[in-house]
N, C-alpha and C positions, 0 to 999 in steps of 0.2 A: 674307939671308936670306927665303927665301919661304915664304909659307904654303901649304900644299895645303889647296884645298877640297875636301869630301867631294862624290862624285859625284852628281848631279842626282837618280840614280834611288835614292840612298839616303836623299834628302831628302823626294821627292816623295811617298811613303805617308804619311808625318807630317803632311805638308801639306794631303793630300787629306782625311786622317781629320779634323784639326781643321777643314777648311771644312767637310766634311759634318755634323759636330756642331753648328757656327755656324749651317747653313742648317736644321736640324732644329730647333734653339732657337728661331730666327726663326720657323720654321711653328707651331711649338708655341706660342708666345707669340701668333702673328698670330689663332689658332686660339680661343685663351683668351680673347682680347681681344673676338672677335665673338660669343662664348657672353656674357661678361659685358655686351656692350653689349646684347643680348636679354633676358637677365635683367633688367637695368635698365629697358627699356621695360615689362616685365611688372610690375615691382615699381612704377612710376609708374601704370600704367591698372587693375591690378588692386586690388579692396578694396571696402568697404561701399558706397563712392559710387564706381562703375566710371567711368574716362575713357575715351576714345576716346586711340588714340596721336597723333594731331595735336593735341589740346586738352590732352594733357598733356605733350607737347613744348614748344608754345608757353607754357603756364605754368610750365616749367621753365626759360625764357628771360625770364620776365616778363611775359609777354604773354596777356590773358584775363580772364575778369570775376572778381569777389574770392572768390567760391567756389572754382573752379578753382584761383588763386594760393594762397588758404589750404591745400586738401587737399596740394598738388602741394610747395609750398616750406616750409609748417610743419610738416607732417606726414611726408609720404615722401620728400621729398630729403634730410633729416637721418638718416631710418632707413636710405637706402640708401648714403649714405655712411657710416655707423657700422659697417655690415656689412661694404663693401670695404675700409676700414681694418682693424677688428678680425681680419677674416680672412688679411689681407697679416701683420699682426704676428705673427698663430697661426703664420701656414707658414712665415715665415722662421725665427720662433723655432725651430720644430718641424727645421725643416733645418738649423739651426744646431747643435742638441742632437745631430741623430744622425750628422751627418758627424764632428762635434768626437769624441764618446763611438764612434764607429764600432759602433753599436747600434741596428738600426732600434725598439727597445721604447723608447729613451731620450724621452721625451717628458714636457713638464711636469704632464700630466694624473697620469701614472703616478709619477712623481719626486715629486711634491706640492707643487708649486711654485703650482699653480693654485689647489690647495686650501688652501695658506697665505694666499693672496690672500682666498679667501672667508673664511676665520677672521678676519683682520684686518677687513674690510668689518663683518662681524657684529659682531665685538666693538665697532667703534666705533658702529654702529647701536642694539644691545641694552643694551651696556654702559657707554657713554658719551654715547648720547641724541643724537649726531651726524647731521647730514643733508648732503646735496649734495657737495660737491666734497670735505670732511671725511672722508666715507666713501670716496671713491676713494682718498682718501691714505692711509686705514687700509689698505684693499686694498694699494695698492701697497708698505706698511711690511711688510705680513704675508708678502708674496712675498718681501720681501727676506730678513727674517729667515730663512724656512725656508731659501733657497738658502744662505745663511750658516752655518747648521748643520750642512746637508749638505758644504758645503765644509770646514768645521771637522771632522767626523766621517770624512770621507773621503780628506782629506789623509794621505799617509804619503809623506814626502820627494818629494813629485810628486804629480799628479792622474791616478788610475788609471780607466778608463771603468767595468770592472766595478763597483768598489767604489761609485765615483760612484751606479752606477744603483741598488746593493742598499742603501745607504744613504739614497736618495732613496724607494724603495719603503716604506722603514720608516716613515720622516719623513710619507710620505701617509697611511699609517694612522693614525698618531698624529692629523695634523691633520683627518683625517676624526672621529676619535672627538670632539676637542675642539668641533668643530664640531655635529656630534649632541647633545654634552652643553648647548652653550650655547641651541640650539632649542629641546630639551626640558625646559628650564628656564626658558625666558622665557615672558611671557604670550603667551596665542595670538594675538591682533591683532597684538602687535611681531614674533612669529616668522613670521607668513604674510605680513610686510611684506619680511622677511628671506630668506624661501625663494627670492627671485631670485639671490641671490647663490651659490645651490648649484647652479645651471642655466645661467643667463648670456641675456642678451636684449638686443636692441639698439632696443627698441621705443621707449624714451625717452629716448634719447640724442640732446641738442640743445644749441646755445649752447654756452658755455664749455668743457663736458667734450668736447663733439666737437673744439674748436679743440685742446686739449690732446693730444687724441689723435692729431689729424692731424699736428700741429708735432713730438709726441715720436715719432712714426713715422719722419717725413723727418728729422729728427735720428739716431735709431738707424740708419736705414738707412744713413744716408752713414758711418757708424761701420763697419757692415757692409761697406759698399764699398773702406774702407779695409784690412780685413783679409781680405777674401774672397780674396787669393792663396793664403793658407795652407790653405784647406778640402780644395783636392784634395790637396796632399802629406800632411796627417793624416790623410786616409783612406787612406792607404796603410801606416800604421802610424809608430812615435816612429822606428825606427832609418832608416826609407826618407825621412822628413821632415828628420832632422838630417842626413842624406847631404846634401840637396838644398838645406841651408843655412836652413833653417827653426827658429827659436827653440821649440821643441814646447811648453814650460811657457808660456811668455808669449804663444803664441797659442793655445793651448788655454784659458787664463784669459781672455785678451782675449774670443773666440768665446762663452765661456761666460757672460761677464759680459753681453755685447749680446744674449743670447738671453735671459736673467734678465730685463734690462730693458724687452723686447719684451713678454714674458709678462706682467709686472706692470702694464706700462702698458696693456696691453690687457685684463686682468682687471679692473682699478682700473675703467675703464670701462664694460665692457659685462658684466663677470663670467666667470665659468668655461666658456666655450664647449667642451662637451667633444670631445674626441679630433681636434679641426681640426689642431691641432699635431701628432699623431701622423699622421694618413691624410693630409693635405696633401702633405708632402714623399715620401712613398711612392710615391702617385700621380705625382707630379712625375718621381720618377725611371723611373718604369715609361714615361712618355711619352717621355723622353730616350733611354733603354736605352742610357747611356754610362756608368753606374756614378761619376758624379760626384756633388757636392752638390745639386746642381739650385736654387741659391738664388733665380735670378729666376724662374723656372718653380713654384717652391713658393709665390712670394707671389701670383702670377696663379692659381695653384690653390685657396689659401686663400680669397682674395678670392671666388672662384665658389662654391666650397663653402657658405661662410656666408652670402651673396646668396643662393643656391638653396633653402638651409635657411630662410631668413627670409621667402621667399615662400611657401612651404610653411605654415610656421607660422603666419604673420599670417592666410593665408586658408583654414585650416582644409582643407587639402587630405588632411588624414588622418583627417577625420571630426571635428575639434576643434580650435579655435584653441590654439596652446601656445606657450610661451615658445621662442626659436631653438634655445637649448642643448638643448633634449629631442630635437630632430630630428637635432641633430649628432651626440647620443647614440646614437641609433636606427641611424643610419647607421654610427659608429664602434666598435661594441661588436660587432658580427658580423665587423670586419673585424681586429679585436684577437683574438678568438677563432682566428681562422684564422691569422693570424700567427703566433700560440702553437703552432699545432697543425703547421704546417709549418715554424718557423724553426730546428728541429734539423736534419730533412732537408735543407733548403736549406744548413745549415754542412757538413754533411756531404760534400755534394756540391762 
């Protein structure tokens, strides 16, 4: 019995399409890498004590006077690393949420998971008097609790995207109200120290929290790499995904658990950087223009956005120095309004 192979002309269009997509992904990632390097150079040179690029580069590798070494290695390099790691985590989490739930509005900001992390951190600070890593653990716990509650109320013989998003929006309002009540009822000085957990900042991340962020992101990225083959079929809908042999419920649960872990991890260290998880995957999909989940490009895009926002925030390029989350919010809020205004039109098209 002989097996008849399809003619080359029937296979070549698919092969060419895949090759073209790989080339475009490689090109986009290369461009984003160049942008990140350029922004990193700016982050190391700009500041109250400005350095030339040569001095900053030498200090980054441990060469130079004590002043340069202190500025670069103790202050700027940890902040740079925190911005890149947090941006990558938020970008990847947003891409997982949006591709798994097939909704461009699915984001930890809108679903309340990031706000839940803020509630956990502020309660740890104001209610329990904790500091340091204990506050980060409280933020992680808050995000996990909100995610579990959303899961519990959204599950009806399976996890459906629309119900998950609507339940998440409800819990986002609830968590915001609880957070506002805690801040309003606290002492003014204590509340001021907790305000960073309402906007997010990478300014003071160094030492153990930075190591935890890096190792946690590496571990969760490995998990995502193992389940990433499910993302493209899930984006086609459950029926098509099942036809391709994908265990849809297990795939959706695994993807959302990884996304929640990424959000909880990043928020527990740097706070809720508004809209990064919403905007980064959208930009990544536009750059690739292939309708796929764009996981790797979302990672690079998120890192680029947060690093750029932190440079603007740190150096007062908007007129005043501000936490990083303020700048990401100023960028992300207009995008959300545009997305809401045009979503129905694109759906009909």
